[in-house]
Structures are given as structure tokens and as C-alpha cells.
Backbone as ProteinMPNN parsed JSONL, in Angstrom:
{"seq_chain_A": "MTERIYRETFVVGPESIDVLGHVNNCKYLKWMEHAAMHHAASIGWGFAALRSMGRTWVAREHWVEYLRPSFEGERLEMFSWIQGWRAAASLRRYAIRRADELIFVGATEWVFVDYEKRRPALFADEQIAVLEKYAVSPEDPVLESLGIARSVRYLPSRGL", "coords_chain_A": {"N_chain_A": [[-8.878, -14.603, -10.396], [-7.648, -12.891, -7.566], [-5.107, -11.278, -7.382], [-1.569, -11.129, -5.829], [-0.366, -8.881, -5.924], [-1.697, -5.351, -6.485], [-3.195, -3.445, -8.847], [-3.785, -0.342, -10.645], [-4.831, 1.897, -13.038], [-4.95, 5.247, -13.436], [-6.369, 8.472, -14.156], [-4.732, 11.534, -13.682], [-6.949, 13.693, -12.043], [-8.277, 17.708, -11.777], [-8.036, 18.587, -9.477], [-6.313, 17.099, -8.211], [-4.446, 19.007, -8.268], [-1.911, 21.162, -6.931], [-0.222, 24.617, -5.736], [2.071, 24.591, -7.342], [1.706, 23.47, -9.777], [1.788, 21.285, -10.097], [0.731, 17.434, -9.317], [-0.526, 17.894, -5.104], [1.459, 16.718, -2.625], [-0.115, 15.761, -0.654], [-1.704, 14.029, -2.108], [-0.835, 11.76, -3.124], [-0.495, 10.431, -0.836], [-3.029, 9.543, -0.095], [-4.066, 8.305, -2.448], [-2.544, 5.943, -1.738], [-3.728, 5.156, 0.77], [-6.385, 4.52, -0.455], [-4.979, 2.571, -2.494], [-4.951, 0.403, -0.867], [-6.976, 0.098, 1.01], [-8.384, -1.071, -0.968], [-7.2, -3.217, -2.131], [-6.961, -5.112, -0.005], [-9.464, -5.422, 0.562], [-10.22, -6.998, -1.923], [-9.223, -9.217, -0.763], [-10.46, -10.305, 0.929], [-10.396, -8.798, 3.299], [-11.633, -6.276, 3.268], [-13.617, -3.663, 5.164], [-16.306, -3.897, 6.635], [-15.759, -6.832, 6.592], [-13.463, -7.358, 8.183], [-14.805, -5.848, 10.591], [-16.587, -6.841, 11.183], [-15.253, -10.162, 12.261], [-13.98, -7.946, 14.352], [-11.985, -6.875, 13.98], [-9.523, -4.053, 12.624], [-7.649, -2.477, 10.585], [-5.184, -0.091, 11.309], [-3.124, 2.961, 10.606], [0.129, 3.385, 11.336], [2.749, 4.483, 10.875], [3.833, 6.068, 7.735], [5.658, 6.178, 4.819], [7.254, 7.67, 2.284], [8.544, 8.699, -0.948], [9.372, 10.775, -3.649], [9.988, 10.463, -6.437], [9.874, 11.631, -9.597], [8.1, 14.625, -10.498], [4.454, 14.981, -10.978], [1.635, 15.558, -12.853], [-1.189, 17.267, -14.125], [-3.721, 15.043, -15.91], [-2.162, 13.356, -16.419], [-1.955, 9.66, -17.248], [-1.688, 7.523, -14.915], [0.058, 4.407, -13.228], [-0.734, 2.406, -10.424], [1.095, 0.685, -7.688], [0.162, -2.334, -5.293], [1.037, -3.719, -2.355], [1.491, -6.726, -0.28], [4.451, -6.473, 1.812], [5.639, -7.499, 4.615], [4.888, -9.261, 7.057], [4.5, -9.196, 11.427], [3.973, -10.333, 14.185], [1.283, -8.256, 15.136], [1.55, -6.434, 13.015], [1.408, -5.086, 9.756], [3.599, -4.526, 6.761], [3.22, -2.574, 4.204], [3.524, -2.248, 0.65], [4.109, 0.323, -1.741], [4.046, 1.646, -5.185], [4.296, 4.156, -7.973], [3.817, 3.938, -11.648], [4.833, 5.899, -14.482], [3.932, 5.184, -17.999], [6.402, 4.15, -18.682], [7.728, 4.659, -16.683], [8.998, 4.981, -13.31], [7.939, 6.935, -10.833], [7.035, 6.952, -8.063], [7.383, 6.169, -4.746], [6.215, 4.519, -1.887], [5.421, 3.652, 1.69], [3.786, 1.615, 4.214], [3.101, 0.876, 7.946], [0.96, -0.778, 8.81], [-1.276, -1.571, 11.728], [-2.817, -4.319, 13.168], [-5.987, -4.172, 14.584], [-8.056, -4.97, 17.648], [-11.229, -4.132, 17.106], [-12.696, -2.802, 19.267], [-11.627, -2.504, 21.347], [-9.345, -1.189, 21.108], [-6.903, -1.573, 20.774], [-3.952, -3.219, 19.585], [-3.555, -6.463, 17.481], [-3.063, -9.216, 17.603], [-1.887, -11.261, 15.399], [-4.253, -13.904, 13.777], [-3.859, -17.318, 13.073], [-5.065, -18.197, 10.426], [-5.035, -15.229, 9.827], [-2.639, -15.167, 9.014], [-2.352, -16.933, 7.148], [-2.936, -16.26, 5.127], [-1.436, -13.962, 4.803], [0.891, -15.135, 4.206], [-0.227, -15.924, 1.652], [-0.104, -14.015, 0.292], [1.766, -11.814, 0.537], [4.725, -10.353, -0.976], [8.434, -10.604, -1.61], [10.98, -8.145, -1.318], [12.783, -9.481, -3.059], [11.545, -10.403, -5.154], [11.095, -11.444, -8.56], [9.068, -10.371, -9.745], [7.998, -7.931, -9.307], [10.611, -6.841, -10.764], [9.857, -6.677, -13.546], [7.888, -5.393, -13.209], [8.62, -3.332, -13.425], [8.748, -1.868, -11.305], [10.507, -2.42, -8.62], [12.76, -1.426, -6.28], [14.329, -0.224, -3.622], [13.6, 1.58, -0.532], [14.111, 4.083, 1.117], [14.163, 4.066, 4.282], [13.889, 2.897, 7.493], [11.818, 0.119, 8.478], [9.74, -0.598, 11.125], [11.297, -3.549, 13.698], [11.117, -6.636, 12.275], [9.744, -6.734, 10.324]], "CA_chain_A": [[-8.139, -14.468, -9.169], [-6.582, -12.013, -6.723], [-3.553, -10.894, -7.355], [-0.855, -10.529, -5.087], [-0.21, -6.621, -6.087], [-3.07, -4.524, -6.381], [-2.507, -2.264, -10.049], [-5.494, 0.428, -11.252], [-4.775, 2.811, -13.245], [-5.761, 6.361, -13.044], [-6.067, 9.671, -14.842], [-5.264, 12.649, -12.765], [-7.448, 15.207, -12.563], [-7.552, 18.811, -11.776], [-8.432, 18.8, -8.098], [-4.813, 16.862, -7.429], [-3.052, 19.742, -8.312], [-1.41, 22.612, -5.69], [-0.601, 26.226, -6.664], [3.05, 24.791, -8.236], [1.264, 23.221, -11.043], [1.781, 19.329, -9.742], [0.376, 16.913, -7.817], [0.476, 18.072, -4.499], [1.556, 15.336, -1.818], [-1.173, 14.86, 0.062], [-3.045, 13.077, -3.061], [0.236, 10.666, -2.716], [-0.769, 9.602, 0.617], [-4.456, 9.647, -0.339], [-4.043, 7.173, -3.293], [-2.044, 4.932, -0.82], [-4.627, 4.388, 1.456], [-7.104, 3.72, -1.865], [-4.937, 1.019, -2.93], [-4.504, -0.787, 0.606], [-8.167, -0.287, 0.963], [-8.904, -2.296, -2.857], [-6.224, -4.408, -2.403], [-7.291, -5.577, 1.245], [-11.181, -5.807, -0.117], [-10.209, -8.106, -2.736], [-8.394, -10.365, -0.568], [-11.774, -10.572, 1.744], [-10.03, -7.862, 4.639], [-12.734, -5.331, 3.352], [-13.397, -2.797, 6.336], [-17.05, -4.764, 6.868], [-15.771, -7.906, 6.651], [-12.866, -7.14, 9.596], [-15.474, -5.76, 11.892], [-16.979, -8.758, 11.808], [-13.854, -10.071, 13.285], [-13.876, -7.372, 15.934], [-10.839, -5.893, 14.006], [-9.352, -3.477, 11.552], [-6.403, -1.585, 10.26], [-4.706, 0.983, 11.229], [-1.808, 3.478, 10.18], [0.962, 3.706, 12.05], [3.405, 4.894, 10.109], [3.709, 6.316, 6.515], [6.896, 6.742, 4.273], [6.928, 8.504, 0.761], [9.525, 9.159, -1.88], [8.923, 11.543, -4.616], [11.172, 10.404, -8.014], [9.499, 12.376, -10.243], [6.713, 15.205, -10.315], [3.124, 14.325, -12.156], [0.632, 16.486, -13.491], [-3.066, 16.869, -14.344], [-4.009, 14.902, -17.016], [-1.278, 11.709, -16.562], [-1.578, 8.782, -16.775], [-0.716, 6.242, -14.192], [-0.343, 3.231, -12.57], [-0.89, 2.311, -8.511], [0.513, -0.401, -7.27], [0.23, -1.903, -3.739], [1.158, -5.051, -2.649], [2.029, -6.625, 1.59], [6.016, -6.995, 1.608], [6.067, -8.474, 5.284], [4.508, -8.702, 8.541], [5.315, -10.095, 12.354], [2.782, -10.029, 15.421], [0.241, -7.455, 14.583], [1.864, -5.138, 12.323], [2.23, -5.329, 7.988], [4.267, -3.411, 6.085], [2.399, -2.172, 2.8], [4.241, -1.346, -0.196], [3.165, 1.422, -3.22], [4.891, 2.548, -6.3], [3.061, 4.962, -9.015], [4.807, 4.626, -12.646], [4.213, 6.9, -15.666], [4.417, 4.795, -18.581], [7.821, 3.086, -18.233], [9.254, 5.728, -15.53], [9.204, 4.83, -11.602], [7.462, 8.446, -10.358], [7.059, 7.53, -6.441], [7.425, 5.004, -4.188], [5.959, 4.527, -0.872], [5.115, 2.199, 2.655], [2.942, 1.94, 5.117], [3.374, -0.106, 8.006], [-0.077, -0.849, 9.329], [-1.471, -2.421, 13.131], [-3.912, -4.76, 12.98], [-6.084, -3.633, 16.064], [-9.16, -5.245, 17.959], [-12.159, -2.953, 16.946], [-13.879, -2.817, 20.285], [-10.047, -2.268, 22.757], [-8.341, 0.108, 20.125], [-5.48, -2.118, 20.827], [-3.066, -4.465, 18.466], [-4.289, -8.175, 17.536], [-2.22, -11.009, 17.471], [-2.545, -11.83, 13.771], [-4.662, -15.706, 14.202], [-3.435, -18.503, 11.994], [-5.869, -17.697, 9.496], [-4.553, -14.517, 8.998], [-1.274, -15.957, 8.92], [-2.171, -17.804, 5.906], [-3.323, -14.956, 3.91], [-0.282, -12.842, 4.874], [1.553, -15.753, 3.41], [-0.296, -16.187, 0.32], [0.049, -12.512, -1.076], [3.167, -11.199, 0.502], [5.718, -9.828, -2.041], [9.584, -9.91, -0.691], [11.667, -7.344, -2.083], [13.589, -9.746, -3.981], [10.474, -10.968, -6.078], [11.671, -10.576, -9.593], [7.565, -9.753, -10.682], [8.666, -6.397, -8.852], [11.507, -6.074, -11.583], [9.189, -7.05, -14.442], [6.696, -4.852, -13.652], [8.919, -1.809, -13.32], [8.405, -1.138, -9.71], [11.555, -2.529, -8.045], [13.457, -0.15, -5.988], [14.501, -0.564, -2.442], [12.977, 2.48, -0.492], [15.321, 4.953, 1.981], [13.1, 4.252, 6.109], [14.045, 1.21, 8.121], [10.752, -0.425, 9.076], [10.05, -1.182, 12.767], [12.14, -4.803, 13.632], [10.823, -7.91, 11.897], [8.651, -5.986, 9.222]], "C_chain_A": [[-7.528, -13.414, -8.574], [-5.111, -12.163, -6.805], [-2.552, -10.807, -6.247], [-0.546, -8.619, -4.997], [-1.258, -6.524, -6.929], [-2.409, -3.924, -7.812], [-4.084, -1.731, -10.311], [-4.584, 1.321, -11.555], [-5.668, 3.798, -13.422], [-5.055, 7.56, -14.024], [-6.002, 11.174, -14.008], [-5.373, 13.893, -13.007], [-6.866, 16.878, -11.706], [-7.624, 19.307, -10.067], [-7.363, 17.628, -7.011], [-3.875, 17.674, -7.347], [-2.948, 21.2, -8.0], [-1.354, 23.618, -7.101], [1.108, 25.869, -7.306], [2.711, 23.894, -9.115], [1.303, 21.56, -10.868], [1.279, 18.627, -8.58], [0.875, 16.822, -6.633], [0.395, 16.506, -3.912], [1.021, 14.86, -1.124], [-1.785, 13.982, -0.904], [-1.836, 11.804, -3.06], [-0.757, 9.346, -1.905], [-2.605, 8.968, 0.704], [-5.039, 8.515, -1.183], [-3.406, 6.096, -2.604], [-2.75, 4.223, -0.08], [-5.774, 3.929, 0.376], [-6.668, 2.517, -2.174], [-4.994, -0.084, -2.017], [-6.043, -1.105, 0.78], [-8.904, -1.171, -0.024], [-8.435, -3.706, -2.52], [-6.394, -5.484, -0.954], [-8.653, -6.242, 0.998], [-10.927, -7.059, -0.731], [-9.443, -9.439, -2.159], [-9.568, -10.946, 1.246], [-11.071, -9.949, 3.349], [-10.509, -6.602, 4.319], [-13.118, -4.604, 4.899], [-14.898, -3.69, 6.905], [-16.557, -6.364, 7.29], [-14.732, -8.429, 8.161], [-13.902, -6.846, 10.617], [-16.114, -6.543, 12.438], [-16.636, -9.313, 12.517], [-13.676, -9.632, 14.653], [-12.58, -6.463, 15.54], [-10.504, -5.016, 12.911], [-8.05, -2.756, 11.457], [-6.35, 0.189, 10.587], [-3.226, 1.781, 11.175], [-0.609, 3.822, 11.351], [2.244, 4.593, 11.716], [3.602, 5.026, 8.423], [5.484, 6.355, 5.92], [6.592, 7.215, 2.705], [8.375, 8.837, 0.209], [9.266, 9.402, -2.937], [9.864, 11.454, -5.381], [10.991, 11.661, -8.606], [7.905, 13.6, -9.874], [5.709, 14.707, -11.421], [2.42, 15.767, -12.026], [-0.967, 16.232, -14.352], [-2.669, 16.199, -16.153], [-3.181, 13.566, -17.052], [-1.846, 10.637, -16.803], [-1.244, 7.971, -15.777], [-1.201, 5.41, -13.594], [-0.169, 3.043, -11.51], [-0.693, 0.735, -8.203], [0.707, -0.683, -6.259], [0.261, -3.333, -3.567], [1.887, -5.035, -0.842], [3.727, -6.554, 1.111], [6.359, -7.935, 2.88], [4.516, -8.441, 6.761], [4.962, -9.432, 10.136], [4.254, -9.333, 13.298], [1.664, -9.519, 14.697], [0.125, -6.497, 13.863], [2.098, -5.805, 10.32], [2.278, -4.492, 7.756], [3.604, -3.928, 4.635], [3.69, -1.389, 2.387], [3.726, -0.268, -1.007], [4.545, 1.693, -4.409], [3.843, 2.676, -7.383], [4.152, 4.747, -10.136], [4.009, 5.38, -13.253], [4.32, 6.922, -16.884], [5.238, 3.72, -17.638], [8.404, 3.765, -17.183], [8.433, 5.869, -14.366], [8.799, 6.366, -11.392], [7.629, 8.812, -8.61], [7.079, 5.921, -6.202], [6.914, 5.508, -2.641], [5.642, 3.355, 0.066], [4.327, 2.869, 3.516], [3.013, 0.939, 6.304], [1.68, 0.103, 8.741], [-0.25, -1.753, 10.436], [-2.524, -2.625, 12.839], [-4.737, -4.395, 14.379], [-7.329, -4.156, 16.157], [-10.154, -3.877, 17.777], [-12.731, -1.959, 18.426], [-12.66, -2.0, 21.397], [-9.29, -1.608, 22.146], [-7.304, -0.405, 20.334], [-4.879, -3.204, 19.468], [-3.633, -5.615, 18.968], [-3.867, -8.184, 17.481], [-2.553, -11.174, 15.626], [-3.08, -13.337, 14.237], [-4.055, -16.049, 12.861], [-4.074, -18.047, 10.64], [-5.775, -16.238, 8.523], [-3.039, -14.211, 8.597], [-0.987, -16.297, 7.517], [-2.691, -16.846, 4.801], [-2.348, -14.088, 3.695], [0.728, -13.681, 4.184], [1.351, -15.529, 2.073], [-0.271, -14.823, -0.4], [1.295, -12.167, -0.369], [4.146, -11.481, -0.275], [7.212, -9.847, -1.115], [10.034, -9.21, -1.668], [12.366, -8.153, -3.095], [12.758, -10.535, -5.13], [10.524, -10.321, -7.405], [10.484, -10.336, -10.274], [8.036, -8.222, -10.767], [9.589, -5.434, -9.877], [10.937, -5.882, -12.912], [7.67, -5.809, -14.493], [7.182, -3.26, -13.682], [8.926, -1.071, -12.061], [9.355, -1.907, -8.624], [12.059, -1.375, -7.631], [13.663, -0.06, -4.38], [14.224, 1.164, -1.995], [13.788, 3.259, 0.752], [14.374, 4.99, 3.712], [13.767, 2.469, 6.118], [12.649, 1.005, 8.883], [11.094, -0.863, 10.508], [10.74, -2.857, 12.277], [11.059, -5.778, 13.388], [9.824, -7.488, 10.426], [9.981, -6.03, 7.55]], "O_chain_A": [[-6.658, -12.935, -9.301], [-4.281, -12.968, -6.382], [-3.071, -10.02, -5.455], [-0.567, -7.662, -4.224], [-1.659, -7.283, -7.811], [-1.182, -3.923, -7.916], [-5.149, -2.344, -10.237], [-3.677, 1.657, -10.794], [-6.876, 3.6, -13.554], [-3.914, 7.67, -14.471], [-7.008, 11.834, -13.747], [-4.74, 14.772, -13.59], [-5.762, 17.188, -11.257], [-7.217, 20.398, -9.67], [-7.441, 17.363, -5.812], [-2.808, 17.536, -6.748], [-3.558, 22.147, -8.498], [-1.769, 23.678, -8.258], [1.592, 26.875, -7.824], [3.725, 23.248, -9.381], [0.756, 20.797, -11.663], [1.303, 18.926, -7.386], [1.933, 16.249, -6.372], [-0.242, 15.531, -4.31], [1.262, 13.721, -0.724], [-2.47, 13.083, -0.416], [-2.377, 10.703, -2.953], [-1.296, 8.258, -2.109], [-3.112, 8.144, 1.465], [-6.068, 7.891, -0.923], [-3.87, 5.031, -3.01], [-2.687, 2.994, -0.028], [-6.034, 2.729, 0.465], [-7.383, 1.516, -2.22], [-5.07, -1.272, -2.328], [-6.45, -2.266, 0.73], [-9.896, -1.858, 0.222], [-8.96, -4.818, -2.578], [-5.899, -6.61, -0.997], [-8.881, -7.432, 1.214], [-11.317, -8.111, -0.223], [-9.13, -10.429, -2.82], [-9.326, -11.678, 2.206], [-11.233, -10.584, 4.391], [-9.99, -5.667, 4.929], [-12.751, -5.297, 5.848], [-14.547, -4.353, 7.881], [-17.034, -6.944, 8.265], [-14.969, -9.357, 8.934], [-13.917, -7.613, 11.58], [-16.28, -6.921, 13.598], [-17.242, -9.369, 13.587], [-13.4, -10.261, 15.675], [-12.108, -5.6, 16.281], [-11.311, -5.174, 11.995], [-7.464, -2.506, 12.51], [-7.032, 1.173, 10.3], [-2.246, 1.234, 11.681], [-0.827, 4.692, 12.194], [2.594, 5.432, 12.546], [3.501, 3.96, 7.816], [6.401, 6.567, 6.713], [5.517, 6.948, 2.168], [9.262, 9.22, 0.972], [8.849, 8.449, -3.596], [10.767, 12.278, -5.229], [11.676, 12.646, -8.329], [6.944, 13.33, -9.155], [6.027, 14.172, -12.483], [2.65, 16.733, -11.299], [-1.521, 15.295, -14.925], [-1.92, 16.546, -17.066], [-3.618, 12.679, -17.785], [-2.871, 10.815, -16.144], [-0.061, 7.655, -15.912], [-2.391, 5.3, -13.298], [0.891, 3.593, -11.209], [-1.52, -0.172, -8.293], [1.36, 0.146, -5.625], [-0.292, -4.117, -4.338], [2.459, -4.116, -0.255], [4.005, -6.606, -0.087], [7.08, -8.92, 2.715], [3.585, -7.696, 7.067], [5.84, -10.288, 10.03], [3.832, -8.179, 13.223], [1.115, -10.146, 13.79], [-0.846, -5.745, 13.789], [2.799, -6.726, 9.899], [1.55, -3.556, 8.088], [3.49, -5.045, 4.131], [4.453, -0.593, 2.933], [2.551, -0.03, -0.726], [5.746, 1.877, -4.21], [2.94, 1.905, -7.708], [5.282, 5.178, -9.909], [2.847, 5.638, -12.937], [4.657, 7.972, -17.431], [5.049, 2.99, -16.665], [9.534, 3.473, -16.79], [7.445, 6.598, -14.276], [9.599, 7.104, -11.966], [7.976, 9.82, -7.995], [6.914, 4.935, -6.92], [7.144, 6.645, -2.228], [5.557, 2.219, -0.401], [4.126, 4.073, 3.673], [2.996, -0.192, 5.818], [1.356, 1.217, 9.151], [0.452, -2.764, 10.397], [-3.313, -1.802, 12.376], [-4.006, -4.336, 15.367], [-8.019, -4.069, 15.142], [-9.861, -2.776, 18.243], [-13.049, -0.772, 18.489], [-12.942, -1.03, 22.101], [-8.269, -1.345, 22.781], [-6.385, 0.367, 20.063], [-5.56, -3.771, 18.614], [-4.042, -5.908, 20.092], [-3.366, -7.103, 17.171], [-3.621, -11.137, 15.014], [-2.376, -13.958, 15.034], [-3.826, -15.334, 11.886], [-3.34, -17.495, 9.82], [-6.104, -16.006, 7.36], [-2.517, -13.252, 8.03], [0.036, -16.12, 6.856], [-2.672, -17.075, 3.591], [-2.25, -13.461, 2.64], [1.529, -13.04, 3.504], [2.216, -15.099, 1.31], [-0.425, -14.699, -1.615], [2.17, -12.388, -1.205], [4.548, -12.638, -0.401], [7.243, -9.229, -0.051], [9.676, -9.438, -2.823], [12.608, -7.532, -4.129], [13.357, -11.239, -5.943], [10.199, -9.153, -7.62], [10.632, -10.062, -11.465], [8.329, -7.529, -11.741], [9.6, -4.21, -10.01], [11.423, -4.952, -13.557], [6.846, -5.527, -15.362], [6.477, -2.27, -13.876], [9.091, 0.138, -11.899], [8.772, -1.994, -7.543], [11.955, -0.352, -8.306], [12.602, 0.372, -3.929], [14.516, 2.029, -2.821], [14.087, 2.344, 1.52], [14.02, 6.085, 4.149], [13.971, 1.514, 5.369], [12.399, 1.714, 9.858], [12.146, -1.291, 10.982], [10.767, -3.329, 11.14], [10.115, -5.82, 14.176], [9.342, -8.348, 9.688], [9.623, -5.576, 6.464]]}, "name": "protein", "num_of_chains": 1, "seq": "MTERIYRETFVVGPESIDVLGHVNNCKYLKWMEHAAMHHAASIGWGFAALRSMGRTWVAREHWVEYLRPSFEGERLEMFSWIQGWRAAASLRRYAIRRADELIFVGATEWVFVDYEKRRPALFADEQIAVLEKYAVSPEDPVLESLGIARSVRYLPSRGL"}
């Protein structure tokens, strides 16, 4: 069964380390994109499936908050979930834990786009059904149970 919250464990490799000896900030963005793509694919919204519908996702805005540094060799858990949506946009959240310590939170506002026109495309009823099925509200107790409940310090677009 596909989960509402995507979860993946990985070990930080040497390619992720910057001149200060910790994970470079651009790696977190790559990890966010990776989690978003894999979770989307698991619910039937991989690139090929969306392309066949004439649609794709485009990032409009990213927010990140680094809570603790991370280092080479550490085992991390990445989480990602859909928090909300409106019209042609979806808010996806991310969290990274090291053991029981939350070290990173982030979010992306993704826009659902007509692949040919390169313009926002409103969600159809079948896409809204998927969003309703997989959305996780900020108050959902499962976030607390996973140790990833945390409000973020940004204001997403109205309605997300």
C-alpha cells in the first residue's frame, strides 16, 4: 500500500559535504526533489504518467530551515507528504531526522502545469481525489508520532 508520508533512509556520502565539513545546503534541495518525485511516482504521478496526461509539476517556491548540521556517514531519514492544495498548486512538506533528532524541515509549492502550454492547469476531479486521499494536515498525530511535527516559518500562498 502506498503511504501518505513518503519515507526513505540513506547515508550521507562524501559528495554531499562542503568546505565547512557538513552537508552543503544545495544537497537538501536535491533530497527534497528526490523525495517529491519518488512519492509522486508511488501515487501514480510519475513524470511519464503525468506527461501522458499532458501535465507536469513545476516548483514555484521552496522554503528550508536547517535545524542541525549533518555530516558524512550519518544515517538520515527523509520524509515527504502533501499538506494541501488549491486550484493548480500543491504544498509539499519535508522533514529529515537523524535517529530521533529532527535536523531539517522544508516545503515546496508545486504548480500543476499544462505540459504543452507551460501554464498552470486546474486539478481535475480525479486529481483532487488523489490529493484528498494522500494529504496530511499539519495537525495529524502521525507527524508527532514520527517526530517530524514542526510548524515552518513561512507563509505559503493563500489557500495552501
